[in-house]
C-alpha angles and dihedrals in degrees: 000000000000091000088058090050093244126145122178122012129207118218110243132188117324118247091191140332107321093358111104126162110250120214123193115245112233107021153301101123097244135128123205130194107202117194139152135209122346093330117147141033124297090256093050096124093050091048091046091052092052092049098042113136 
């Protein structure tokens, strides 16, 4: 997150269990979905797109 120049993040809508969108606070207008490993359902990216803040 530091490499992107981001400080605090707000938790946004959840895409799945333990997979919320993260939104920088304050700006820039950017949403991040941070995940690791094989976490999430097979349609995770489609679900994420429909729930993007």
